Backbone as JSON Lines, residues from 0, in Angstrom:
{"i":0,"aa":"M","n":[75.25,112.95,82.68],"ca":[76.38,113.5,82.89],"c":[77.02,113.9,84.17]}
{"i":1,"aa":"I","n":[75.94,114.81,85.01],"ca":[76.12,114.74,86.23],"c":[76.27,113.81,87.24]}
{"i":2,"aa":"F","n":[75.48,112.43,86.87],"ca":[75.47,111.34,87.6],"c":[76.82,110.66,87.52]}
{"i":3,"aa":"F","n":[77.38,110.6,86.32],"ca":[78.84,110.05,86.17],"c":[79.78,110.94,86.92]}
{"i":4,"aa":"M","n":[79.59,112.44,86.99],"ca":[80.38,113.19,87.73],"c":[80.62,112.76,89.34]}
{"i":5,"aa":"C","n":[79.11,112.55,89.94],"ca":[79.14,112.02,91.32],"c":[79.43,110.88,91.44]}
{"i":6,"aa":"L","n":[79.52,109.89,90.45],"ca":[80.11,108.64,90.69],"c":[81.61,108.47,90.6]}
{"i":7,"aa":"E","n":[82.2,109.35,89.9],"ca":[83.43,109.44,89.73],"c":[84.07,110.04,91.09]}
{"i":8,"aa":"I","n":[83.43,111.04,91.69],"ca":[83.53,111.61,92.75],"c":[83.5,110.49,93.99]}
{"i":9,"aa":"A","n":[82.61,109.84,93.96],"ca":[82.11,108.76,95.12],"c":[83.47,107.72,95.01]}
{"i":10,"aa":"M","n":[83.6,107.3,93.93],"ca":[84.65,106.23,93.53],"c":[86.05,106.76,94.24]}
{"i":11,"aa":"R","n":[86.35,107.96,93.9],"ca":[87.61,108.55,94.36],"c":[87.7,108.67,95.98]}
{"i":12,"aa":"Q","n":[86.32,108.95,96.58],"ca":[86.36,109.15,97.79],"c":[86.44,107.77,98.64]}
{"i":13,"aa":"K","n":[86.02,106.66,97.84],"ca":[86.09,105.38,98.5],"c":[87.44,104.9,99.1]}
{"i":14,"aa":"R","n":[88.63,105.47,98.18],"ca":[89.98,105.23,98.65],"c":[90.14,105.62,99.92]}
{"i":15,"aa":"F","n":[89.67,106.98,100.46],"ca":[89.87,107.46,101.88],"c":[89.01,106.72,102.69]}
{"i":16,"aa":"G","n":[88.18,105.78,102.54],"ca":[87.46,104.9,103.53],"c":[86.05,105.3,103.4]}
{"i":17,"aa":"D","n":[85.2,104.57,103.74],"ca":[83.61,104.73,103.58],"c":[83.27,105.53,104.93]}
{"i":18,"aa":"S","n":[82.29,106.44,104.66],"ca":[81.63,107.17,105.75],"c":[80.19,107.28,105.45]}
{"i":19,"aa":"W","n":[79.53,107.28,106.37],"ca":[77.97,107.25,106.39],"c":[77.27,108.11,105.61]}
{"i":20,"aa":"Y","n":[77.81,109.64,105.52],"ca":[77.25,110.81,104.56],"c":[77.49,110.1,102.92]}
{"i":21,"aa":"L","n":[78.66,109.48,102.94],"ca":[79.13,109.33,101.54],"c":[78.05,108.11,100.98]}
{"i":22,"aa":"K","n":[77.71,107.06,101.92],"ca":[76.74,106.14,101.58],"c":[75.29,106.49,101.25]}
{"i":23,"aa":"V","n":[75.08,107.72,102.07],"ca":[73.54,108.21,101.88],"c":[73.59,108.97,100.7]}
{"i":24,"aa":"A","n":[74.52,109.7,100.36],"ca":[74.64,110.52,99.0],"c":[74.5,109.78,97.84]}
{"i":25,"aa":"V","n":[75.33,108.36,97.86],"ca":[75.38,107.56,96.8],"c":[74.2,107.04,96.38]}
{"i":26,"aa":"S","n":[73.54,106.64,97.67],"ca":[72.05,105.91,97.48],"c":[70.97,106.85,97.0]}
{"i":27,"aa":"L","n":[71.2,108.13,97.58],"ca":[70.1,109.35,97.05],"c":[70.25,109.67,95.84]}
{"i":28,"aa":"I","n":[71.65,109.6,95.17],"ca":[71.74,110.03,93.63],"c":[70.78,109.55,92.8]}
{"i":29,"aa":"P","n":[70.73,108.12,92.71],"ca":[69.9,107.51,91.73],"c":[68.52,107.98,92.06]}
{"i":30,"aa":"I","n":[67.78,108.13,93.26],"ca":[66.61,108.37,93.35],"c":[66.3,109.66,92.94]}
{"i":31,"aa":"F","n":[67.2,110.53,93.25],"ca":[67.15,111.96,92.73],"c":[66.98,112.15,91.26]}
{"i":32,"aa":"W","n":[67.88,111.08,90.64],"ca":[68.11,111.28,89.27],"c":[66.82,110.62,88.56]}
{"i":33,"aa":"V","n":[66.26,109.71,89.06],"ca":[65.13,109.05,88.34],"c":[63.87,109.93,88.82]}
{"i":34,"aa":"G","n":[63.6,110.66,89.79],"ca":[62.71,111.6,90.2],"c":[62.79,112.81,89.26]}
{"i":35,"aa":"L","n":[64.01,113.29,89.04],"ca":[64.21,114.48,88.04],"c":[63.72,114.13,86.64]}
{"i":36,"aa":"H","n":[64.04,113.02,86.16],"ca":[63.74,112.5,84.76],"c":[62.2,112.27,84.65]}
{"i":37,"aa":"I","n":[61.54,111.93,85.81],"ca":[59.96,111.63,85.8],"c":[59.37,112.92,85.79]}
{"i":38,"aa":"T","n":[59.98,113.85,86.57],"ca":[59.23,115.11,86.66],"c":[59.48,115.96,85.42]}
{"i":39,"aa":"Y","n":[60.65,115.77,84.78],"ca":[60.87,116.37,83.46],"c":[59.8,115.88,82.06]}
{"i":40,"aa":"N","n":[59.76,114.57,82.27],"ca":[59.0,113.85,81.08],"c":[57.44,114.19,81.43]}
{"i":41,"aa":"F","n":[56.99,114.3,82.8],"ca":[55.58,114.74,83.04],"c":[55.29,116.09,82.87]}
{"i":42,"aa":"M","n":[56.27,116.94,83.18],"ca":[56.13,118.27,82.8],"c":[56.05,118.58,81.11]}
{"i":43,"aa":"R","n":[56.81,118.0,80.67],"ca":[56.72,118.21,79.13],"c":[55.57,117.34,78.35]}
{"i":44,"aa":"V","n":[55.08,116.46,79.09],"ca":[53.64,115.8,78.39],"c":[52.57,116.79,78.91]}
{"i":45,"aa":"W","n":[52.52,117.2,80.04],"ca":[51.68,118.17,80.54],"c":[51.58,119.42,79.86]}
{"i":46,"aa":"T","n":[52.57,120.04,79.34],"ca":[52.59,121.3,78.75],"c":[52.35,121.2,77.24]}
{"i":47,"aa":"S","n":[52.61,119.9,76.43],"ca":[52.18,119.68,75.07],"c":[50.63,119.64,74.9]}
């Protein structure tokens, strides 16, 4: 859900022109998202 919100914001920002910080943010979102999922799943397995 958060990912889609960020994606929508990024697509909206694209109309105003590309900027380096937007590109960095968009490229970091999936990495952060995957890391969050891996951490969550690892912690769930570890605590069970």
